[in-house]
N, CA and C atoms of all chains as a GROMACS GRO file, in nm:
protein
  585
    1UNK      N    1 -11.723  -7.108   9.122
    1UNK     CA    2 -11.807  -7.219   9.166
    1UNK      C    3 -11.933  -7.227   9.080
    2UNK      N    4 -11.970  -7.349   9.044
    2UNK     CA    5 -12.085  -7.366   8.956
    2UNK      C    6 -12.216  -7.358   9.035
    3UNK      N    7 -12.324  -7.337   8.961
    3UNK     CA    8 -12.457  -7.333   9.024
    3UNK      C    9 -12.491  -7.466   9.089
    4UNK      N   10 -12.454  -7.573   9.017
    4UNK     CA   11 -12.483  -7.707   9.068
    4UNK      C   12 -12.409  -7.729   9.200
    5UNK      N   13 -12.283  -7.687   9.202
    5UNK     CA   14 -12.206  -7.706   9.325
    5UNK      C   15 -12.268  -7.626   9.440
    6UNK      N   16 -12.314  -7.506   9.410
    6UNK     CA   17 -12.383  -7.425   9.513
    6UNK      C   18 -12.506  -7.497   9.566
    7UNK      N   19 -12.578  -7.559   9.474
    7UNK     CA   20 -12.702  -7.628   9.512
    7UNK      C   21 -12.669  -7.746   9.605
    8UNK      N   22 -12.567  -7.822   9.568
    8UNK     CA   23 -12.527  -7.938   9.649
    8UNK      C   24 -12.478  -7.891   9.787
    9UNK      N   25 -12.398  -7.785   9.784
    9UNK     CA   26 -12.347  -7.728   9.910
    9UNK      C   27 -12.463  -7.684   9.999
   10UNK      N   28 -12.566  -7.627   9.937
   10UNK     CA   29 -12.683  -7.583  10.012
   10UNK      C   30 -12.752  -7.700  10.081
   11UNK      N   31 -12.758  -7.813  10.014
   11UNK     CA   32 -12.821  -7.932  10.072
   11UNK      C   33 -12.735  -7.986  10.187
   12UNK      N   34 -12.605  -7.995  10.164
   12UNK     CA   35 -12.515  -8.046  10.268
   12UNK      C   36 -12.526  -7.961  10.394
   13UNK      N   37 -12.528  -7.829  10.374
   13UNK     CA   38 -12.526  -7.740  10.490
   13UNK      C   39 -12.664  -7.715  10.548
   14UNK      N   40 -12.767  -7.730  10.465
   14UNK     CA   41 -12.901  -7.692  10.510
   14UNK      C   42 -12.985  -7.807  10.565
   15UNK      N   43 -12.953  -7.930  10.525
   15UNK     CA   44 -13.034  -8.043  10.570
   15UNK      C   45 -12.975  -8.102  10.698
   16UNK      N   46 -13.062  -8.151  10.785
   16UNK     CA   47 -13.015  -8.215  10.908
   16UNK      C   48 -12.929  -8.337  10.874
   17UNK      N   49 -12.985  -8.426  10.792
   17UNK     CA   50 -12.913  -8.546  10.751
   17UNK      C   51 -12.928  -8.561  10.600
   18UNK      N   52 -12.818  -8.545  10.529
   18UNK     CA   53 -12.822  -8.557  10.383
   18UNK      C   54 -12.754  -8.688  10.342
   19UNK      N   55 -12.824  -8.764  10.258
   19UNK     CA   56 -12.769  -8.889  10.205
   19UNK      C   57 -12.763  -8.879  10.053
   20UNK      N   58 -12.642  -8.875  10.000
   20UNK     CA   59 -12.623  -8.877   9.854
   20UNK      C   60 -12.606  -9.022   9.814
   21UNK      N   61 -12.693  -9.069   9.729
   21UNK     CA   62 -12.701  -9.213   9.703
   21UNK      C   63 -12.728  -9.241   9.555
   22UNK      N   64 -12.712  -9.370   9.519
   22UNK     CA   65 -12.751  -9.412   9.385
   22UNK      C   66 -12.893  -9.464   9.393
   23UNK      N   67 -12.984  -9.392   9.326
   23UNK     CA   68 -13.125  -9.425   9.334
   23UNK      C   69 -13.193  -9.342   9.442
   24UNK      N   70 -13.312  -9.385   9.480
   24UNK     CA   71 -13.389  -9.317   9.584
   24UNK      C   72 -13.422  -9.420   9.692
   25UNK      N   73 -13.466  -9.374   9.810
   25UNK     CA   74 -13.504  -9.470   9.914
   25UNK      C   75 -13.611  -9.568   9.863
   26UNK      N   76 -13.693  -9.523   9.769
   26UNK     CA   77 -13.798  -9.610   9.715
   26UNK      C   78 -13.741  -9.710   9.615
   27UNK      N   79 -13.633  -9.670   9.547
   27UNK     CA   80 -13.571  -9.760   9.450
   27UNK      C   81 -13.420  -9.745   9.455
   28UNK      N   82 -13.360  -9.818   9.548
   28UNK     CA   83 -13.215  -9.808   9.570
   28UNK      C   84 -13.143  -9.886   9.459
   29UNK      N   85 -13.040  -9.822   9.401
   29UNK     CA   86 -12.974  -9.882   9.285
   29UNK      C   87 -12.834  -9.936   9.316
   30UNK      N   88 -12.800  -9.946   9.444
   30UNK     CA   89 -12.663  -9.989   9.475
   30UNK      C   90 -12.659 -10.044   9.617
   31UNK      N   91 -12.582 -10.152   9.636
   31UNK     CA   92 -12.576 -10.218   9.765
   31UNK      C   93 -12.525 -10.129   9.877
   32UNK      N   94 -12.423 -10.050   9.849
   32UNK     CA   95 -12.370  -9.965   9.955
   32UNK      C   96 -12.466  -9.852   9.992
   33UNK      N   97 -12.537  -9.799   9.893
   33UNK     CA   98 -12.638  -9.698   9.924
   33UNK      C   99 -12.747  -9.759  10.012
   34UNK      N  100 -12.781  -9.882   9.983
   34UNK     CA  101 -12.881  -9.953  10.063
   34UNK      C  102 -12.834  -9.969  10.207
   35UNK      N  103 -12.707 -10.008  10.223
   35UNK     CA  104 -12.652 -10.028  10.358
   35UNK      C  105 -12.655  -9.898  10.439
   36UNK      N  106 -12.616  -9.789  10.374
   36UNK     CA  107 -12.615  -9.660  10.444
   36UNK      C  108 -12.756  -9.617  10.483
   37UNK      N  109 -12.849  -9.632  10.389
   37UNK     CA  110 -12.988  -9.593  10.415
   37UNK      C  111 -13.046  -9.674  10.530
   38UNK      N  112 -13.023  -9.806  10.529
   38UNK     CA  113 -13.079  -9.890  10.634
   38UNK      C  114 -13.019  -9.857  10.771
   39UNK      N  115 -12.890  -9.828  10.776
   39UNK     CA  116 -12.827  -9.790  10.903
   39UNK      C  117 -12.887  -9.660  10.955
   40UNK      N  118 -12.909  -9.565  10.866
   40UNK     CA  119 -12.970  -9.437  10.906
   40UNK      C  120 -13.112  -9.458  10.955
   41UNK      N  121 -13.185  -9.546  10.888
   41UNK     CA  122 -13.322  -9.575  10.930
   41UNK      C  123 -13.324  -9.638  11.068
   42UNK      N  124 -13.232  -9.733  11.091
   42UNK     CA  125 -13.228  -9.798  11.223
   42UNK      C  126 -13.200  -9.696  11.333
   43UNK      N  127 -13.120  -9.595  11.301
   43UNK     CA  128 -13.088  -9.492  11.400
   43UNK      C  129 -13.199  -9.387  11.409
   44UNK      N  130 -13.300  -9.398  11.322
   44UNK     CA  131 -13.412  -9.304  11.325
   44UNK      C  132 -13.379  -9.168  11.266
   45UNK      N  133 -13.279  -9.162  11.180
   45UNK     CA  134 -13.235  -9.034  11.125
   45UNK      C  135 -13.338  -8.977  11.027
   46UNK      N  136 -13.365  -8.846  11.036
   46UNK     CA  137 -13.453  -8.781  10.938
   46UNK      C  138 -13.375  -8.757  10.808
   47UNK      N  139 -13.384  -8.852  10.718
   47UNK     CA  140 -13.297  -8.852  10.600
   47UNK      C  141 -13.354  -8.767  10.486
   48UNK      N  142 -13.269  -8.682  10.431
   48UNK     CA  143 -13.299  -8.617  10.304
   48UNK      C  144 -13.209  -8.681  10.199
   49UNK      N  145 -13.271  -8.752  10.104
   49UNK     CA  146 -13.194  -8.828  10.007
   49UNK      C  147 -13.180  -8.753   9.876
   50UNK      N  148 -13.062  -8.763   9.817
   50UNK     CA  149 -13.038  -8.704   9.686
   50UNK      C  150 -12.986  -8.815   9.594
   51UNK      N  151 -13.053  -8.836   9.484
   51UNK     CA  152 -13.010  -8.936   9.385
   51UNK      C  153 -12.903  -8.872   9.296
   52UNK      N  154 -12.785  -8.936   9.292
   52UNK     CA  155 -12.677  -8.878   9.212
   52UNK      C  156 -12.677  -8.931   9.067
   53UNK      N  157 -12.762  -9.029   9.039
   53UNK     CA  158 -12.756  -9.094   8.908
   53UNK      C  159 -12.807  -9.011   8.789
   54UNK      N  160 -12.904  -8.920   8.809
   54UNK     CA  161 -12.959  -8.853   8.691
   54UNK      C  162 -12.856  -8.775   8.609
   55UNK      N  163 -12.747  -8.728   8.672
   55UNK     CA  164 -12.650  -8.645   8.601
   55UNK      C  165 -12.511  -8.672   8.660
   56UNK      N  166 -12.414  -8.719   8.580
   56UNK     CA  167 -12.280  -8.750   8.633
   56UNK      C  168 -12.212  -8.630   8.699
   57UNK      N  169 -12.256  -8.510   8.663
   57UNK     CA  170 -12.193  -8.392   8.724
   57UNK      C  171 -12.225  -8.380   8.874
   58UNK      N  172 -12.337  -8.439   8.916
   58UNK     CA  173 -12.374  -8.431   9.058
   58UNK      C  174 -12.264  -8.497   9.141
   59UNK      N  175 -12.224  -8.617   9.097
   59UNK     CA  176 -12.121  -8.690   9.170
   59UNK      C  177 -11.986  -8.617   9.164
   60UNK      N  178 -11.954  -8.563   9.046
   60UNK     CA  179 -11.828  -8.490   9.032
   60UNK      C  180 -11.821  -8.371   9.126
   61UNK      N  181 -11.928  -8.293   9.128
   61UNK     CA  182 -11.929  -8.174   9.213
   61UNK      C  183 -11.932  -8.211   9.361
   62UNK      N  184 -12.007  -8.315   9.394
   62UNK     CA  185 -12.014  -8.360   9.533
   62UNK      C  186 -11.875  -8.403   9.582
   63UNK      N  187 -11.807  -8.486   9.503
   63UNK     CA  188 -11.675  -8.534   9.546
   63UNK      C  189 -11.574  -8.422   9.551
   64UNK      N  190 -11.590  -8.322   9.463
   64UNK     CA  191 -11.501  -8.206   9.467
   64UNK      C  192 -11.521  -8.130   9.598
   65UNK      N  193 -11.646  -8.121   9.643
   65UNK     CA  194 -11.676  -8.050   9.768
   65UNK      C  195 -11.629  -8.127   9.891
   66UNK      N  196 -11.654  -8.258   9.891
   66UNK     CA  197 -11.632  -8.336  10.012
   66UNK      C  198 -11.492  -8.397  10.017
   67UNK      N  199 -11.428  -8.413   9.900
   67UNK     CA  200 -11.301  -8.484   9.897
   67UNK      C  201 -11.317  -8.633   9.922
   68UNK      N  202 -11.437  -8.683   9.901
   68UNK     CA  203 -11.468  -8.824   9.926
   68UNK      C  204 -11.502  -8.887   9.792
   69UNK      N  205 -11.430  -8.992   9.751
   69UNK     CA  206 -11.444  -9.036   9.612
   69UNK      C  207 -11.562  -9.127   9.582
   70UNK      N  208 -11.624  -9.186   9.682
   70UNK     CA  209 -11.726  -9.288   9.654
   70UNK      C  210 -11.865  -9.246   9.700
   71UNK      N  211 -11.964  -9.318   9.652
   71UNK     CA  212 -12.104  -9.300   9.688
   71UNK      C  213 -12.147  -9.425   9.764
   72UNK      N  214 -12.223  -9.418   9.869
   72UNK     CA  215 -12.295  -9.302   9.923
   72UNK      C  216 -12.206  -9.211  10.009
   73UNK      N  217 -12.260  -9.094  10.038
   73UNK     CA  218 -12.198  -9.003  10.133
   73UNK      C  219 -12.306  -8.949  10.225
   74UNK      N  220 -12.277  -8.952  10.355
   74UNK     CA  221 -12.374  -8.908  10.455
   74UNK      C  222 -12.319  -8.786  10.530
   75UNK      N  223 -12.402  -8.683  10.539
   75UNK     CA  224 -12.364  -8.562  10.611
   75UNK      C  225 -12.466  -8.535  10.720
   76UNK      N  226 -12.418  -8.494  10.838
   76UNK     CA  227 -12.508  -8.448  10.943
   76UNK      C  228 -12.474  -8.303  10.971
   77UNK      N  229 -12.572  -8.213  10.949
   77UNK     CA  230 -12.551  -8.070  10.967
   77UNK      C  231 -12.422  -8.021  10.903
   78UNK      N  232 -12.401  -8.062  10.780
   78UNK     CA  233 -12.289  -8.009  10.704
   78UNK      C  234 -12.159  -8.084  10.719
   79UNK      N  235 -12.154  -8.178  10.813
   79UNK     CA  236 -12.028  -8.250  10.836
   79UNK      C  237 -12.034  -8.391  10.778
   80UNK      N  238 -11.929  -8.428  10.704
   80UNK     CA  239 -11.923  -8.562  10.646
   80UNK      C  240 -11.908  -8.666  10.757
   81UNK      N  241 -12.005  -8.757  10.763
   81UNK     CA  242 -11.998  -8.866  10.860
   81UNK      C  243 -11.926  -8.985  10.799
   82UNK      N  244 -11.946  -9.007  10.668
   82UNK     CA  245 -11.875  -9.113  10.600
   82UNK      C  246 -11.959  -9.181  10.494
   83UNK      N  247 -11.906  -9.293  10.446
   83UNK     CA  248 -11.978  -9.375  10.350
   83UNK      C  249 -12.046  -9.491  10.420
   84UNK      N  250 -12.082  -9.594  10.344
   84UNK     CA  251 -12.162  -9.704  10.398
   84UNK      C  252 -12.091  -9.777  10.513
   85UNK      N  253 -11.962  -9.804  10.496
   85UNK     CA  254 -11.890  -9.881  10.599
   85UNK      C  255 -11.888  -9.807  10.733
   86UNK      N  256 -11.858  -9.677  10.726
   86UNK     CA  257 -11.847  -9.599  10.849
   86UNK      C  258 -11.984  -9.582  10.914
   87UNK      N  259 -12.085  -9.548  10.834
   87UNK     CA  260 -12.218  -9.526  10.890
   87UNK      C  261 -12.271  -9.654  10.954
   88UNK      N  262 -12.244  -9.766  10.889
   88UNK     CA  263 -12.287  -9.894  10.945
   88UNK      C  264 -12.216  -9.922  11.078
   89UNK      N  265 -12.085  -9.899  11.079
   89UNK     CA  266 -12.010  -9.923  11.202
   89UNK      C  267 -12.056  -9.830  11.315
   90UNK      N  268 -12.078  -9.703  11.283
   90UNK     CA  269 -12.121  -9.607  11.386
   90UNK      C  270 -12.261  -9.640  11.436
   91UNK      N  271 -12.344  -9.696  11.349
   91UNK     CA  272 -12.479  -9.734  11.393
   91UNK      C  273 -12.468  -9.853  11.488
   92UNK      N  274 -12.381  -9.947  11.453
   92UNK     CA  275 -12.370 -10.068  11.535
   92UNK      C  276 -12.313 -10.040  11.673
   93UNK      N  277 -12.219  -9.944  11.682
   93UNK     CA  278 -12.161  -9.919  11.814
   93UNK      C  279 -12.232  -9.806  11.889
   94UNK      N  280 -12.342  -9.756  11.833
   94UNK     CA  281 -12.423  -9.657  11.903
   94UNK      C  282 -12.380  -9.512  11.883
   95UNK      N  283 -12.268  -9.494  11.812
   95UNK     CA  284 -12.216  -9.357  11.797
   95UNK      C  285 -12.300  -9.272  11.702
   96UNK      N  286 -12.364  -9.337  11.607
   96UNK     CA  287 -12.446  -9.261  11.512
   96UNK      C  288 -12.562  -9.192  11.586
   97UNK      N  289 -12.628  -9.268  11.673
   97UNK     CA  290 -12.738  -9.210  11.750
   97UNK      C  291 -12.689  -9.098  11.840
   98UNK      N  292 -12.569  -9.120  11.897
   98UNK     CA  293 -12.513  -9.017  11.985
   98UNK      C  294 -12.486  -8.889  11.906
   99UNK      N  295 -12.427  -8.904  11.789
   99UNK     CA  296 -12.398  -8.787  11.705
   99UNK      C  297 -12.527  -8.715  11.666
  100UNK      N  298 -12.629  -8.793  11.628
  100UNK     CA  299 -12.756  -8.733  11.587
  100UNK      C  300 -12.819  -8.657  11.704
  101UNK      N  301 -12.813  -8.717  11.824
  101UNK     CA  302 -12.869  -8.649  11.943
  101UNK      C  303 -12.794  -8.520  11.972
  102UNK      N  304 -12.661  -8.527  11.960
  102UNK     CA  305 -12.581  -8.409  11.989
  102UNK      C  306 -12.609  -8.296  11.892
  103UNK      N  307 -12.618  -8.333  11.763
  103UNK     CA  308 -12.628  -8.228  11.661
  103UNK      C  309 -12.770  -8.182  11.635
  104UNK      N  310 -12.866  -8.274  11.650
  104UNK     CA  311 -13.004  -8.240  11.615
  104UNK      C  312 -13.093  -8.225  11.738
  105UNK      N  313 -13.041  -8.261  11.854
  105UNK     CA  314 -13.123  -8.258  11.975
  105UNK      C  315 -13.177  -8.395  12.005
  106UNK      N  316 -13.205  -8.422  12.134
  106UNK     CA  317 -13.245  -8.556  12.176
  106UNK      C  318 -13.375  -8.606  12.113
  107UNK      N  319 -13.458  -8.515  12.062
  107UNK     CA  320 -13.585  -8.557  12.003
  107UNK      C  321 -13.576  -8.572  11.852
  108UNK      N  322 -13.456  -8.596  11.801
  108UNK     CA  323 -13.438  -8.594  11.655
  108UNK      C  324 -13.523  -8.698  11.583
  109UNK      N  325 -13.559  -8.805  11.652
  109UNK     CA  326 -13.636  -8.912  11.586
  109UNK      C  327 -13.771  -8.862  11.534
  110UNK      N  328 -13.823  -8.759  11.601
  110UNK     CA  329 -13.952  -8.705  11.555
  110UNK      C  330 -13.935  -8.589  11.459
  111UNK      N  331 -13.809  -8.563  11.420
  111UNK     CA  332 -13.779  -8.437  11.350
  111UNK      C  333 -13.831  -8.430  11.208
  112UNK      N  334 -13.857  -8.542  11.147
  112UNK     CA  335 -13.907  -8.530  11.010
  112UNK      C  336 -13.907  -8.663  10.940
  113UNK      N  337 -13.987  -8.672  10.837
  113UNK     CA  338 -13.994  -8.796  10.761
  113UNK      C  339 -13.885  -8.796  10.655
  114UNK      N  340 -13.860  -8.915  10.603
  114UNK     CA  341 -13.766  -8.932  10.494
  114UNK      C  342 -13.816  -8.854  10.372
  115UNK      N  343 -13.727  -8.784  10.307
  115UNK     CA  344 -13.771  -8.718  10.184
  115UNK      C  345 -13.661  -8.719  10.079
  116UNK      N  346 -13.700  -8.688   9.959
  116UNK     CA  347 -13.606  -8.690   9.847
  116UNK      C  348 -13.604  -8.551   9.785
  117UNK      N  349 -13.485  -8.499   9.758
  117UNK     CA  350 -13.478  -8.374   9.682
  117UNK      C  351 -13.399  -8.399   9.554
  118UNK      N  352 -13.438  -8.329   9.451
  118UNK     CA  353 -13.369  -8.343   9.322
  118UNK      C  354 -13.279  -8.222   9.301
  119UNK      N  355 -13.164  -8.244   9.240
  119UNK     CA  356 -13.078  -8.131   9.203
  119UNK      C  357 -13.063  -8.130   9.051
  120UNK      N  358 -13.015  -8.017   9.002
  120UNK     CA  359 -12.986  -7.994   8.860
  120UNK      C  360 -13.111  -7.990   8.773
  121UNK      N  361 -10.591 -10.810   8.957
  121UNK     CA  362 -10.636 -10.680   9.009
  121UNK      C  363 -10.622 -10.672   9.161
  122UNK      N  364 -10.656 -10.784   9.227
  122UNK     CA  365 -10.639 -10.789   9.372
  122UNK      C  366 -10.494 -10.757   9.411
  123UNK      N  367 -10.401 -10.811   9.330
  123UNK     CA  368 -10.259 -10.789   9.359
  123UNK      C  369 -10.219 -10.644   9.340
  124UNK      N  370 -10.275 -10.581   9.238
  124UNK     CA  371 -10.244 -10.439   9.215
  124UNK      C  372 -10.288 -10.355   9.336
  125UNK      N  373 -10.408 -10.383   9.384
  125UNK     CA  374 -10.457 -10.307   9.500
  125UNK      C  375 -10.373 -10.337   9.623
  126UNK      N  376 -10.336 -10.463   9.638
  126UNK     CA  377 -10.254 -10.501   9.753
  126UNK      C  378 -10.120 -10.428   9.751
  127UNK      N  379 -10.058 -10.421   9.633
  127UNK     CA  380  -9.927 -10.356   9.630
  127UNK      C  381  -9.939 -10.205   9.651
  128UNK      N  382 -10.048 -10.146   9.603
  128UNK     CA  383 -10.069 -10.003   9.631
  128UNK      C  384 -10.084  -9.979   9.781
  129UNK      N  385 -10.157 -10.068   9.848
  129UNK     CA  386 -10.178 -10.052   9.992
  129UNK      C  387 -10.048 -10.077  10.068
  130UNK      N  388  -9.970 -10.176  10.022
  130UNK     CA  389  -9.844 -10.204  10.090
  130UNK      C  390  -9.746 -10.088  10.075
  131UNK      N  391  -9.752 -10.022   9.958
  131UNK     CA  392  -9.669  -9.902   9.938
  131UNK      C  393  -9.708  -9.791  10.035
  132UNK      N  394  -9.838  -9.774  10.052
  132UNK     CA  395  -9.887  -9.665  10.137
  132UNK      C  396  -9.876  -9.698  10.286
  133UNK      N  397  -9.882  -9.827  10.318
  133UNK     CA  398  -9.877  -9.871  10.458
  133UNK      C  399  -9.766  -9.975  10.473
  134UNK      N  400  -9.641  -9.932  10.456
  134UNK     CA  401  -9.531 -10.030  10.456
  134UNK      C  402  -9.522 -10.105  10.588
  135UNK      N  403  -9.512 -10.236  10.578
  135UNK     CA  404  -9.496 -10.318  10.698
  135UNK      C  405  -9.625 -10.347  10.772
  136UNK      N  406  -9.736 -10.286  10.727
  136UNK     CA  407  -9.863 -10.307  10.797
  136UNK      C  408  -9.940 -10.423  10.735
  137UNK      N  409 -10.042 -10.466  10.811
  137UNK     CA  410 -10.122 -10.578  10.766
  137UNK      C  411 -10.230 -10.527  10.670
  138UNK      N  412 -10.223 -10.570  10.544
  138UNK     CA  413 -10.325 -10.530  10.448
  138UNK      C  414 -10.381 -10.654  10.380
  139UNK      N  415 -10.509 -10.650  10.348
  139UNK     CA  416 -10.566 -10.761  10.271
  139UNK      C  417 -10.670 -10.707  10.175
  140UNK      N  418 -10.681 -10.772  10.061
  140UNK     CA  419 -10.777 -10.732   9.958
  140UNK      C  420 -10.854 -10.856   9.916
  141UNK      N  421 -10.984 -10.845   9.918
  141UNK     CA  422 -11.067 -10.958   9.876
  141UNK      C  423 -11.155 -10.914   9.758
  142UNK      N  424 -11.154 -10.991   9.654
  142UNK     CA  425 -11.243 -10.968   9.540
  142UNK      C  426 -11.378 -11.032   9.578
  143UNK      N  427 -11.476 -10.948   9.609
  143UNK     CA  428 -11.599 -10.999   9.670
  143UNK      C  429 -11.685 -11.079   9.574
  144UNK      N  430 -11.676 -11.049   9.447
  144UNK     CA  431 -11.764 -11.116   9.352
  144UNK      C  432 -11.688 -11.201   9.251
  145UNK      N  433 -11.555 -11.190   9.252
  145UNK     CA  434 -11.475 -11.262   9.154
  145UNK      C  435 -11.470 -11.190   9.020
  146UNK      N  436 -11.535 -11.075   9.011
  146UNK     CA  437 -11.541 -11.003   8.884
  146UNK      C  438 -11.432 -10.897   8.868
  147UNK      N  439 -11.347 -10.883   8.971
  147UNK     CA  440 -11.237 -10.788   8.960
  147UNK      C  441 -11.276 -10.642   8.971
  148UNK      N  442 -11.394 -10.613   9.030
  148UNK     CA  443 -11.428 -10.472   9.048
  148UNK      C  444 -11.504 -10.440   9.179
  149UNK      N  445 -11.537 -10.545   9.256
  149UNK     CA  446 -11.598 -10.523   9.388
  149UNK      C  447 -11.501 -10.575   9.494
  150UNK      N  448 -11.450 -10.485   9.575
  150UNK     CA  449 -11.344 -10.525   9.667
  150UNK      C  450 -11.375 -10.493   9.812
  151UNK      N  451 -11.323 -10.580   9.898
  151UNK     CA  452 -11.319 -10.552  10.042
  151UNK      C  453 -11.173 -10.537  10.078
  152UNK      N  454 -11.133 -10.421  10.128
  152UNK     CA  455 -10.994 -10.405  10.172
  152UNK      C  456 -10.990 -10.382  10.322
  153UNK      N  457 -10.891 -10.443  10.385
  153UNK     CA  458 -10.873 -10.427  10.529
  153UNK      C  459 -10.729 -10.385  10.556
  154UNK      N  460 -10.712 -10.286  10.642
  154UNK     CA  461 -10.579 -10.239  10.677
  154UNK      C  462 -10.571 -10.220  10.828
  155UNK      N  463 -10.467 -10.274  10.888
  155UNK     CA  464 -10.439 -10.249  11.030
  155UNK      C  465 -10.307 -10.175  11.038
  156UNK      N  466 -10.311 -10.054  11.094
  156UNK     CA  467 -10.190  -9.972  11.092
  156UNK      C  468 -10.187  -9.876  11.211
  157UNK      N  469 -10.068  -9.853  11.261
  157UNK     CA  470 -10.051  -9.756  11.370
  157UNK      C  471 -10.083  -9.614  11.322
  158UNK      N  472 -10.079  -9.595  11.189
  158UNK     CA  473 -10.112  -9.461  11.135
  158UNK      C  474 -10.257  -9.422  11.164
  159UNK      N  475 -10.342  -9.520  11.191
  159UNK     CA  476 -10.483  -9.490  11.217
  159UNK      C  477 -10.508  -9.447  11.362
  160UNK      N  478 -10.410  -9.474  11.448
  160UNK     CA  479 -10.431  -9.443  11.590
  160UNK      C  480 -10.463  -9.294  11.608
  161UNK      N  481 -10.569  -9.267  11.678
  161UNK     CA  482 -10.605  -9.129  11.708
  161UNK      C  483 -10.680  -9.058  11.596
  162UNK      N  484 -10.700  -9.126  11.483
  162UNK     CA  485 -10.773  -9.064  11.372
  162UNK      C  486 -10.920  -9.104  11.375
  163UNK      N  487 -11.006  -9.014  11.324
  163UNK     CA  488 -11.146  -9.050  11.309
  163UNK      C  489 -11.159  -9.150  11.195
  164UNK      N  490 -11.275  -9.218  11.189
  164UNK     CA  491 -11.296  -9.315  11.081
  164UNK      C  492 -11.290  -9.247  10.944
  165UNK      N  493 -11.342  -9.124  10.936
  165UNK     CA  494 -11.337  -9.052  10.808
  165UNK      C  495 -11.191  -9.030  10.767
  166UNK      N  496 -11.108  -8.989  10.863
  166UNK     CA  497 -10.966  -8.967  10.832
  166UNK      C  498 -10.896  -9.098  10.795
  167UNK      N  499 -10.931  -9.206  10.865
  167UNK     CA  500 -10.872  -9.337  10.835
  167UNK      C  501 -10.907  -9.381  10.692
  168UNK      N  502 -11.034  -9.369  10.657
  168UNK     CA  503 -11.076  -9.411  10.523
  168UNK      C  504 -11.016  -9.322  10.415
  169UNK      N  505 -10.997  -9.193  10.447
  169UNK     CA  506 -10.933  -9.103  10.350
  169UNK      C  507 -10.793  -9.151  10.315
  170UNK      N  508 -10.720  -9.202  10.414
  170UNK     CA  509 -10.585  -9.253  10.387
  170UNK      C  510 -10.590  -9.372  10.292
  171UNK      N  511 -10.691  -9.456  10.308
  171UNK     CA  512 -10.705  -9.572  10.218
  171UNK      C  513 -10.745  -9.523  10.078
  172UNK      N  514 -10.838  -9.428  10.072
  172UNK     CA  515 -10.876  -9.373   9.942
  172UNK      C  516 -10.756  -9.310   9.871
  173UNK      N  517 -10.672  -9.239   9.948
  173UNK     CA  518 -10.553  -9.178   9.888
  173UNK      C  519 -10.465  -9.286   9.825
  174UNK      N  520 -10.447  -9.397   9.896
  174UNK     CA  521 -10.361  -9.505   9.846
  174UNK      C  522 -10.419  -9.566   9.718
  175UNK      N  523 -10.551  -9.567   9.708
  175UNK     CA  524 -10.617  -9.632   9.594
  175UNK      C  525 -10.673  -9.530   9.495
  176UNK      N  526 -10.617  -9.408   9.497
  176UNK     CA  527 -10.671  -9.300   9.414
  176UNK      C  528 -10.676  -9.338   9.266
  177UNK      N  529 -10.569  -9.402   9.216
  177UNK     CA  530 -10.563  -9.432   9.072
  177UNK      C  531 -10.672  -9.531   9.030
  178UNK      N  532 -10.681  -9.649   9.094
  178UNK     CA  533 -10.788  -9.741   9.053
  178UNK      C  534 -10.929  -9.689   9.082
  179UNK      N  535 -10.942  -9.595   9.175
  179UNK     CA  536 -11.074  -9.535   9.198
  179UNK      C  537 -11.108  -9.441   9.083
  180UNK      N  538 -11.007  -9.365   9.041
  180UNK     CA  539 -11.031  -9.263   8.938
  180UNK      C  540 -11.053  -9.324   8.800
  181UNK      N  541 -10.982  -9.434   8.771
  181UNK     CA  542 -10.994  -9.489   8.635
  181UNK      C  543 -11.108  -9.590   8.622
  182UNK      N  544 -11.186  -9.606   8.728
  182UNK     CA  545 -11.306  -9.690   8.718
  182UNK      C  546 -11.282  -9.838   8.742
  183UNK      N  547 -11.156  -9.875   8.773
  183UNK     CA  548 -11.125 -10.014   8.802
  183UNK      C  549 -11.210 -10.065   8.919
  184UNK      N  550 -11.219  -9.980   9.022
  184UNK     CA  551 -11.295 -10.017   9.141
  184UNK      C  552 -11.438  -9.968   9.123
  185UNK      N  553 -11.528 -10.062   9.114
  185UNK     CA  554 -11.668 -10.025   9.100
  185UNK      C  555 -11.732 -10.010   9.238
  186UNK      N  556 -11.694 -10.099   9.330
  186UNK     CA  557 -11.747 -10.089   9.466
  186UNK      C  558 -11.637 -10.126   9.563
  187UNK      N  559 -11.625 -10.047   9.667
  187UNK     CA  560 -11.517 -10.067   9.764
  187UNK      C  561 -11.574 -10.069   9.904
  188UNK      N  562 -11.536 -10.172   9.978
  188UNK     CA  563 -11.567 -10.175  10.121
  188UNK      C  564 -11.436 -10.165  10.196
  189UNK      N  565 -11.433 -10.082  10.297
  189UNK     CA  566 -11.309 -10.056  10.369
  189UNK      C  567 -11.327 -10.090  10.517
  190UNK      N  568 -11.226 -10.159  10.570
  190UNK     CA  569 -11.224 -10.184  10.713
  190UNK      C  570 -11.087 -10.142  10.764
  191UNK      N  571 -11.083 -10.052  10.861
  191UNK     CA  572 -10.955 -10.003  10.912
  191UNK      C  573 -10.948 -10.028  11.062
  192UNK      N  574 -10.825 -10.053  11.108
  192UNK     CA  575 -10.804 -10.072  11.251
  192UNK      C  576 -10.671 -10.010  11.291
  193UNK      N  577 -10.670  -9.946  11.406
  193UNK     CA  578 -10.544  -9.896  11.460
  193UNK      C  579 -10.476 -10.006  11.541
  194UNK      N  580 -10.362  -9.972  11.597
  194UNK     CA  581 -10.287 -10.069  11.676
  194UNK      C  582 -10.316 -10.050  11.824
  195UNK      N  583 -10.330  -9.924  11.863
  195UNK     CA  584 -10.346  -9.891  12.006
  195UNK      C  585 -10.478  -9.945  12.060
   0.00000   0.00000   0.00000
């Protein structure tokens, strides 16, 4: 296993809510990443964002770990929740908030501000 | 290109309702919808994985730049 893959794995497993996206929350570079970010924001999720664009290996290693071929990818406490379509659907039917409450505790909305971490 | 994706989905989901829409007309942004009994009892992640499996080739070779997926079970 590569160092980069270890680093990505550490983020997936260590962050409450990890969003691997194109760009950053401040400068989103893709429509689907935007959709996922906005759904997470509506649900009040404490998002840790990782920009996959700086190095193509980030996406390669991420997809190798998750078995999910597209970006964005959202993880809650290490578990893949899905891409933009799924996260949007779960937000609309209330399941995203339920999952966040179950995994992070009912007070998850106060758990932390949005932040960005860089890999590689 | 829409037809290629449609036939890949029909192969993977024989007899099921599948549709592919080219969202921008540029042949690389697609909305695919599949209704299949195979989705019954599966999580959304598992359902979408089945669609990704069916479209593995055009995903890998860069044909698909952006993909939106909508899945529905029968039950």
